[in-house]
Every structure is written in C-alpha cells, then in structure tokens.
All heavy atoms as an XYZ file, in Angstrom:
639
protein
N      28.718     31.703    128.910
C      28.242     32.853    128.164
C      26.709     32.640    127.889
O      26.177     31.529    128.123
C      28.961     33.049    126.829
O      28.543     34.276    126.341
C      28.733     31.938    125.877
N      26.033     33.637    127.411
C      24.625     33.553    127.140
C      24.490     33.075    125.642
O      25.417     33.243    124.851
C      23.869     34.806    127.336
C      24.448     35.968    126.599
O      24.141     36.028    125.388
O      25.188     36.799    127.137
N      23.327     32.598    125.305
C      23.097     32.151    123.913
C      23.209     33.223    122.852
O      23.639     32.903    121.690
C      21.762     31.401    123.880
C      20.579     32.245    123.901
C      21.731     30.408    122.659
N      22.948     34.436    123.134
C      23.111     35.502    122.150
C      24.573     35.718    121.783
O      24.860     35.782    120.627
C      22.613     36.841    122.730
C      21.075     36.870    122.858
O      20.317     36.231    122.028
O      20.529     37.468    123.853
N      25.429     35.677    122.810
C      26.812     35.850    122.569
C      27.360     34.585    121.800
O      28.181     34.787    120.904
C      27.595     36.027    123.848
O      27.058     37.101    124.616
C      29.029     36.207    123.627
N      26.898     33.398    122.212
C      27.334     32.185    121.535
C      26.926     32.267    120.028
O      27.737     31.982    119.227
C      26.700     31.000    122.196
C      26.993     29.653    121.599
C      28.442     29.336    121.626
C      26.125     28.604    122.200
N      25.772     32.691    119.769
C      25.298     32.720    118.408
C      26.118     33.730    117.632
O      26.440     33.442    116.417
C      23.763     33.186    118.413
C      23.190     33.131    116.994
C      21.672     33.406    116.974
O      21.124     33.587    118.034
O      21.202     33.429    115.813
N      26.445     34.834    118.141
C      27.253     35.847    117.379
C      28.593     35.264    117.148
O      29.187     35.394    115.985
C      27.414     37.184    118.218
C      26.191     37.956    118.094
C      26.456     39.427    118.622
N      27.032     39.532    119.946
C      26.388     39.491    121.066
N      25.096     39.403    121.119
N      26.958     39.589    122.303
N      29.174     34.590    118.100
C      30.509     33.936    117.940
C      30.536     32.876    116.899
O      31.475     32.837    116.001
N      29.562     32.089    116.885
C      29.457     30.983    115.864
C      29.278     31.505    114.493
O      29.934     31.142    113.508
C      28.386     29.895    116.202
C      28.061     29.027    115.045
C      28.737     29.148    117.437
N      28.303     32.521    114.366
C      28.164     33.142    113.033
C      29.414     33.835    112.544
O      29.768     33.725    111.394
C      27.030     34.226    113.149
C      25.669     33.519    113.258
C      24.546     34.588    113.277
N      23.292     34.028    113.429
C      22.576     33.468    112.519
N      23.032     33.378    111.273
N      21.357     32.933    112.780
N      30.170     34.458    113.449
C      31.450     35.123    113.076
C      32.473     34.020    112.599
O      33.073     34.165    111.582
C      32.035     35.885    114.255
C      33.306     36.507    113.948
C      33.540     37.751    113.361
C      34.608     35.952    114.143
N      34.866     37.935    113.192
C      35.590     36.791    113.659
C      35.084     34.769    114.625
C      36.935     36.647    113.713
C      36.420     34.434    114.687
C      37.406     35.421    114.174
N      32.570     32.959    113.446
C      33.488     31.941    113.023
C      33.215     31.310    111.686
O      34.156     31.052    110.787
C      33.530     30.798    114.126
N      31.943     31.037    111.441
C      31.525     30.499    110.088
C      31.821     31.464    108.955
O      32.252     31.109    107.890
C      30.084     30.051    110.138
C      29.723     28.794    111.033
C      28.237     28.616    111.099
C      30.461     27.615    110.537
N      31.546     32.676    109.234
C      31.853     33.739    108.237
C      33.328     33.829    107.939
O      33.719     34.198    106.796
C      31.262     35.122    108.675
N      34.132     33.535    108.930
C      35.632     33.536    108.685
C      36.077     32.233    107.989
O      37.302     32.095    107.720
C      36.392     33.718    110.048
C      35.996     35.004    110.771
C      36.162     36.179    109.940
O      37.225     36.429    109.389
N      35.143     36.953    109.820
N      35.232     31.263    107.777
C      35.605     30.074    107.113
C      35.790     28.923    107.984
O      36.351     27.917    107.489
N      35.418     28.954    109.216
C      35.625     27.821    110.160
C      34.881     26.686    109.594
O      33.671     26.722    109.217
C      35.173     28.129    111.548
N      35.558     25.517    109.523
C      35.035     24.249    109.062
C      34.727     23.323    110.114
O      33.944     22.362    109.999
C      35.965     23.623    108.045
N      35.303     23.544    111.338
C      35.167     22.625    112.479
C      34.915     23.348    113.759
O      35.612     24.327    114.059
C      36.495     21.841    112.591
C      36.436     20.683    113.590
C      36.001     19.486    113.143
C      36.851     20.915    114.877
C      36.010     18.438    114.075
C      36.778     19.896    115.814
C      36.344     18.591    115.395
N      33.797     23.080    114.425
C      33.457     23.715    115.734
C      33.475     22.730    116.879
O      32.623     21.786    116.777
C      32.134     24.408    115.581
C      32.186     25.559    114.511
C      31.452     25.143    113.244
C      31.462     26.782    115.124
N      34.229     22.949    117.803
C      34.193     22.078    119.019
C      33.646     22.853    120.201
O      34.296     23.708    120.722
C      35.661     21.695    119.371
C      35.695     20.713    120.537
O      34.682     20.454    121.183
N      36.917     20.262    120.897
N      32.404     22.595    120.453
C      31.683     23.360    121.409
C      31.019     22.463    122.451
O      29.794     22.197    122.540
C      30.457     24.194    120.772
C      30.907     25.195    119.774
C      29.722     25.763    119.029
C      31.655     26.332    120.551
N      31.854     21.985    123.389
C      31.417     21.175    124.549
C      30.900     22.068    125.617
O      31.619     22.371    126.613
C      32.414     20.235    125.007
O      32.732     19.195    124.071
N      29.702     22.624    125.387
C      29.188     23.691    126.340
C      28.678     23.102    127.549
O      28.598     23.715    128.635
C      28.041     24.426    125.613
C      28.444     25.118    124.300
C      27.220     25.736    123.596
C      29.527     26.111    124.528
N      28.135     21.834    127.533
C      27.591     21.237    128.713
C      26.231     21.844    129.150
O      25.889     21.714    130.325
N      25.559     22.520    128.287
C      24.307     23.032    128.621
C      23.173     22.026    128.501
O      23.144     21.287    127.638
C      23.959     24.375    127.907
O      22.738     24.916    128.376
C      23.752     24.065    126.430
N      22.296     22.078    129.501
C      21.122     21.211    129.451
C      19.818     22.050    129.313
O      18.777     21.549    129.381
C      20.987     20.349    130.717
O      20.974     21.255    131.883
C      22.137     19.390    130.837
N      20.023     23.334    129.047
C      18.987     24.323    128.977
C      18.176     24.051    127.685
O      18.622     24.427    126.594
C      19.502     25.695    129.102
C      18.435     26.744    129.187
O      17.251     26.581    128.826
N      18.761     27.933    129.755
N      16.999     23.638    127.798
C      16.085     23.364    126.599
C      15.794     24.632    125.848
O      15.474     24.616    124.700
C      14.764     22.630    126.980
C      15.014     21.182    127.268
O      15.915     20.544    126.714
O      14.282     20.612    128.128
N      15.894     25.817    126.514
C      15.613     27.066    125.876
C      16.634     27.381    124.804
O      16.432     28.094    123.910
C      15.571     28.157    126.913
N      17.829     26.761    124.859
C      18.888     26.944    123.873
C      18.776     26.009    122.738
O      19.452     26.226    121.676
C      20.297     26.689    124.597
C      20.549     27.746    125.721
N      21.502     27.499    126.605
C      20.041     28.945    125.958
C      21.571     28.511    127.459
N      20.644     29.297    127.111
N      18.027     24.939    122.894
C      17.967     23.873    121.878
C      17.643     24.364    120.514
O      18.418     24.056    119.509
C      17.007     22.797    122.342
C      16.931     21.701    121.409
C      15.967     20.593    121.978
C      15.849     19.411    121.031
N      14.904     18.411    121.452
N      16.591     25.129    120.313
C      16.177     25.592    119.044
C      17.138     26.499    118.298
O      17.478     26.348    117.170
C      14.742     26.202    119.112
C      14.137     26.599    117.807
C      12.741     27.146    117.855
O      11.956     26.517    118.659
O      12.500     28.103    117.271
N      17.658     27.378    119.106
C      18.696     28.333    118.528
C      19.936     27.623    118.136
O      20.565     27.901    117.032
C      18.922     29.509    119.413
C      17.715     30.435    119.484
C      17.831     31.586    120.371
N      18.793     32.513    119.939
C      19.168     33.552    120.672
N      18.602     33.823    121.866
N      20.048     34.479    120.226
N      20.374     26.723    118.950
C      21.558     26.007    118.626
C      21.381     25.095    117.444
O      22.288     24.973    116.504
C      22.040     25.120    119.845
C      22.619     25.894    120.972
C      22.862     25.000    122.168
C      24.041     26.571    120.570
N      20.212     24.443    117.313
C      19.895     23.590    116.160
C      20.014     24.429    114.901
O      20.461     23.995    113.894
C      18.543     22.898    116.285
C      18.227     21.931    115.124
C      19.170     20.747    115.193
O      19.074     19.918    116.086
N      20.109     20.597    114.213
N      19.427     25.659    114.882
C      19.449     26.625    113.772
C      20.853     26.811    113.379
O      21.195     26.898    112.154
C      18.629     27.791    114.003
N      21.759     27.093    114.381
C      23.150     27.358    114.094
C      23.856     26.161    113.436
O      24.657     26.328    112.527
C      23.902     27.708    115.386
C      23.611     29.107    115.878
C      24.249     29.281    117.227
C      24.164     30.172    114.987
N      23.524     24.980    113.926
C      24.173     23.843    113.339
C      23.882     23.698    111.779
O      24.756     23.310    111.004
C      23.613     22.440    114.018
C      24.091     21.260    113.249
C      24.098     22.399    115.483
N      22.707     24.108    111.419
C      22.321     24.083    110.018
C      23.067     25.077    109.187
O      22.958     25.121    107.946
N      23.768     26.011    109.781
C      24.485     27.073    109.013
C      25.868     26.553    108.456
O      26.405     27.273    107.641
C      24.775     28.296    109.954
C      23.526     29.007    110.484
C      22.695     29.587    109.380
C      21.476     30.361    109.971
N      20.616     30.756    108.913
N      26.300     25.448    108.897
C      27.515     24.857    108.311
C      28.531     24.369    109.341
O      28.290     24.539    110.586
N      29.610     23.935    108.820
C      30.707     23.454    109.692
C      30.361     22.049    110.193
O      29.351     21.557    110.236
N      31.502     21.428    110.657
C      31.336     20.079    111.330
C      31.456     20.367    112.870
O      32.375     21.040    113.338
C      32.515     19.207    110.977
O      32.479     18.918    109.536
C      32.474     17.900    111.729
N      30.335     19.954    113.521
C      30.188     20.280    114.939
C      30.548     18.996    115.769
O      30.064     17.950    115.501
C      28.814     20.666    115.250
C      28.434     22.050    114.759
C      28.414     22.413    113.445
C      27.932     23.118    115.485
N      27.932     23.688    113.353
C      27.659     24.136    114.582
C      27.733     23.295    116.848
C      27.159     25.390    114.961
C      27.150     24.529    117.272
C      26.929     25.579    116.284
N      31.345     19.188    116.921
C      31.620     18.161    117.851
C      31.319     18.767    119.223
O      31.757     19.896    119.483
C      33.134     17.667    117.811
C      33.378     16.713    118.922
C      33.393     17.137    116.478
N      30.619     17.983    120.095
C      30.325     18.559    121.319
C      29.903     17.399    122.313
O      29.481     16.359    121.855
C      29.051     19.499    121.163
O      28.714     20.094    122.392
N      29.966     17.756    123.613
C      29.583     16.817    124.577
C      28.022     16.404    124.273
O      27.198     17.294    124.055
C      29.590     17.349    125.979
N      27.739     15.076    124.339
C      26.370     14.629    123.953
C      25.582     14.221    125.184
O      25.223     15.102    126.000
N      25.344     12.966    125.323
C      24.548     12.484    126.385
C      25.282     11.613    127.388
O      26.104     10.764    126.850
C      23.414     11.659    125.775
C      22.309     11.323    126.687
C      21.144     10.551    126.062
O      20.788     10.908    124.873
O      20.597      9.611    126.654
N      25.163     11.841    128.681
C      25.950     11.068    129.628
C      24.966     10.703    130.800
O      24.356     11.641    131.293
C      27.088     11.937    130.186
O      27.915     12.303    129.166
C      27.858     11.080    131.185
N      24.929      9.414    131.114
C      24.125      8.921    132.132
C      22.695      9.453    132.109
O      22.108      9.865    133.135
C      24.769      9.283    133.528
C      26.144      8.622    133.686
C      26.795      8.990    134.956
O      26.270      9.728    135.771
O      27.948      8.402    135.157
N      22.110      9.492    130.840
C      20.702      9.921    130.674
C      20.575     11.407    130.646
O      19.405     11.870    130.479
N      21.547     12.132    130.843
C      21.486     13.595    130.862
C      21.888     14.108    129.455
O      22.882     13.804    128.872
C      22.412     14.216    131.837
C      22.179     15.667    132.101
C      22.759     16.059    133.479
N      21.916     17.153    133.950
C      22.259     17.857    134.965
N      23.352     17.578    135.602
N      21.454     18.696    135.350
N      20.935     14.858    128.835
C      21.188     15.337    127.433
C      21.861     16.734    127.419
O      21.362     17.714    128.103
C      19.796     15.464    126.778
C      19.956     15.956    125.339
C      19.173     14.030    126.603
N      22.952     16.827    126.664
C      23.662     18.150    126.583
C      23.533     18.695    125.218
O      23.483     17.967    124.222
C      25.107     17.911    126.903
C      25.377     17.464    128.376
C      25.639     16.100    128.668
C      25.409     18.330    129.339
C      25.798     15.754    130.000
C      25.624     18.023    130.696
C      25.810     16.658    130.965
O      26.035     16.264    132.237
N      23.519     19.989    125.151
C      23.397     20.704    123.862
C      24.716     21.471    123.666
O      25.361     21.888    124.568
C      22.274     21.723    123.830
C      20.975     21.058    124.089
C      20.200     21.441    125.257
C      20.429     20.040    123.263
C      18.989     20.807    125.492
C      19.223     19.493    123.571
C      18.529     19.859    124.662
O      17.318     19.227    124.927
N      25.168     21.489    122.372
C      24.587     21.038    121.113
C      24.866     19.544    120.837
O      24.426     19.133    119.782
C      25.123     21.967    120.148
C      26.532     22.344    120.598
C      26.358     22.313    122.105
N      25.641     18.854    121.575
C      26.122     17.562    121.260
C      25.024     16.512    121.065
O      25.232     15.500    120.321
N      23.826     16.698    121.530
C      22.735     15.741    121.297
C      21.767     16.159    120.134
O      20.843     15.472    119.878
C      21.967     15.536    122.595
O      21.282     16.723    122.936
N      22.100     17.185    119.468
C      21.275     17.704    118.367
C      21.651     16.982    117.016
O      22.816     16.502    116.852
C      21.499     19.189    118.192
C      21.122     20.144    119.326
C      21.462     21.561    119.077
C      19.641     20.052    119.619
N      20.681     16.967    116.189
C      20.803     16.327    114.773
C      21.910     17.124    114.102
O      21.939     18.316    114.131
C      19.521     16.448    114.066
C      19.472     15.688    112.727
C      19.574     14.267    112.934
O      19.083     13.671    113.958
O      20.239     13.576    112.099
N      22.822     16.396    113.506
C      23.903     16.988    112.716
C      25.176     17.292    113.511
O      26.186     17.766    112.946
N      25.203     16.949    114.796
C      26.341     17.187    115.614
C      26.918     15.833    116.057
O      26.198     14.887    116.388
C      25.974     18.001    116.935
C      27.217     18.150    117.860
C      25.363     19.305    116.559
N      28.206     15.684    116.016
C      28.897     14.462    116.478
C      28.972     14.618    118.017
O      29.850     15.315    118.525
C      30.309     14.444    115.870
S      31.305     13.012    116.467
N      28.111     13.982    118.727
C      28.099     13.951    120.164
C      29.226     13.062    120.715
O      29.363     11.959    120.246
N      29.914     13.534    121.743
C      31.045     12.794    122.309
C      30.726     12.640    123.807
O      30.126     13.459    124.468
C      32.375     13.422    122.085
C      32.700     13.374    120.574
C      32.497     14.760    122.584
N      31.347     11.572    124.364
C      31.294     11.363    125.833
C      32.655     10.970    126.230
O      33.444     10.314    125.535
C      30.260     10.291    126.235
C      28.881     10.728    125.888
C      30.564      8.949    125.661
N      33.046     11.342    127.491
C      34.281     10.862    128.039
C      34.156      9.433    128.507
O      33.149      9.024    129.034
C      34.699     11.800    129.222
N      35.278      8.706    128.301
C      35.348      7.306    128.801
C      36.704      7.110    129.354
O      37.756      6.989    128.625
C      35.069      6.326    127.646
C      35.040      4.903    128.060
O      35.512      4.562    129.172
O      34.439      4.147    127.354
N      36.784      7.169    130.760
C      38.034      7.062    131.396
C      38.723      5.720    131.260
O      39.864      5.541    131.566
C      37.913      7.483    132.840
C      37.527      8.899    133.014
C      37.306      9.287    134.454
O      37.508      8.453    135.333
O      36.759     10.411    134.677
N      38.005      4.739    130.742
C      38.547      3.332    130.637
C      39.431      3.284    129.382
O      40.162      2.278    129.199
C      37.476      2.351    130.543
O      36.673      2.425    129.377
N      39.300      4.206    128.395
C      40.078      4.246    127.261
C      41.445      4.886    127.389
O      41.512      5.860    128.167
C      39.337      4.915    126.100
C      38.032      4.276    125.678
C      37.333      5.162    124.631
C      38.174      2.879    125.088
N      42.411      4.497    126.696
C      43.685      5.106    126.571
C      43.566      6.510    125.924
O      42.617      6.731    125.183
C      44.736      4.301    125.721
C      44.876      2.903    126.277
C      46.131      2.797    127.099
O      47.029      3.671    127.026
O      46.221      1.803    127.843
N      44.470      7.415    126.203
C      44.400      8.744    125.644
C      44.529      8.610    124.124
O      45.180      7.723    123.600
C      45.604      9.529    126.154
C      45.642     10.948    125.572
C      46.732     11.744    126.288
N      46.932     13.034    125.787
C      46.115     14.077    126.136
N      45.090     13.901    127.004
N      46.294     15.267    125.582
N      43.779      9.422    123.384
C      43.721      9.463    121.922
C      43.105      8.287    121.296
O      43.293      7.894    120.094
C      45.180      9.693    121.299
C      45.739     10.962    121.702
O      44.964     11.969    121.899
O      46.977     10.998    121.911
N      42.315      7.512    122.081
C      41.543      6.401    121.490
C      40.081      6.788    121.577
O      39.668      7.428    122.536
C      41.760      5.140    122.427
C      40.852      4.009    121.964
C      43.240      4.659    122.331
N      39.330      6.336    120.541
C      37.957      6.634    120.513
C      37.205      5.419    120.069
O      37.750      4.448    119.375
C      37.673      7.792    119.577
C      37.758      7.557    118.097
C      36.668      7.090    117.365
C      38.991      7.725    117.479
C      36.744      6.833    116.013
C      39.166      7.487    116.197
C      37.960      7.029    115.456
O      38.112      6.707    114.098
N      35.910      5.407    120.355
C      35.025      4.328    119.976
C      33.867      5.002    119.274
O      33.192      5.955    119.821
C      34.480      3.556    121.202
C      33.493      2.534    120.794
C      35.629      2.916    121.949
N      33.551      4.518    118.062
C      32.376      5.058    117.319
C      31.160      4.349    117.793
O      30.983      3.117    117.675
C      32.518      4.784    115.836
C      31.360      5.367    114.986
O      30.390      5.838    115.534
O      31.599      5.286    113.726
N      30.221      5.116    118.462
C      29.020      4.504    119.067
C      27.931      4.426    118.044
O      26.842      3.921    118.332
C      28.595      5.366    120.315
C      29.596      5.506    121.328
C      29.074      6.328    122.491
C      29.907      4.148    121.988
N      28.194      4.853    116.806
C      27.222      4.640    115.784
C      25.840      5.381    115.918
O      24.827      4.950    115.607
N      25.908      6.580    116.544
C      24.704      7.358    116.834
C      24.092      7.964    115.603
O      23.001      8.383    115.669
N      24.799      8.038    114.547
C      24.297      8.542    113.335
C      23.976     10.028    113.245
O      23.215     10.531    112.478
N      24.583     10.776    114.178
C      24.377     12.181    114.225
C      25.347     12.857    113.476
O      26.282     13.287    113.348
C      24.288     12.742    115.655
C      23.013     12.228    116.330
C      22.832     12.834    117.703
N      22.321     11.827    118.444
C      22.082     11.941    119.743
N      22.370     12.948    120.399
N      21.512     10.990    120.425
C-alpha cells in the first residue's frame, strides 16, 4: 500500500485502542521514514522487520520500534534478544 493509506490505517487502529502493531512492511523507502516515525510516536507497541544484512527496513529500524529479524537456525517460537534498545 502507499504511505497515506498506511497512515490512515494506523491512526484508525490506535483510535480503536490497538496496543500492539505488527507491521513488517519491508520498506526501504527513506521517503516513508519521517512519516512512519511520527506514527510510532502516537502510541502502541510496534514490532516490525528491522535490519538484515546491512539493509535497513522501516518501521523496524526506527526509534521506539522493536525491530525483528528472521533466523532460520532457531527453533519455532524461540527468540533471541539482540539488545538493540529500540
């Protein structure tokens, strides 16, 4: 989708009381960075694809978002805290 539609959807979800947003969008478009960062500041706990092999994804690499990466060496439902502090 485009960033306008995404913004409307996130604002709607937060207005409905959403506390957790899982948005692994996989976008690397820097033009989306500022608008997504502003949305993160509106509330909720955000989880999203972060950085993989030096490639930065939004919103997962933004401040205030729990960025995640896939690790095929782990068993299902196992996670490792990488201590990114986001």
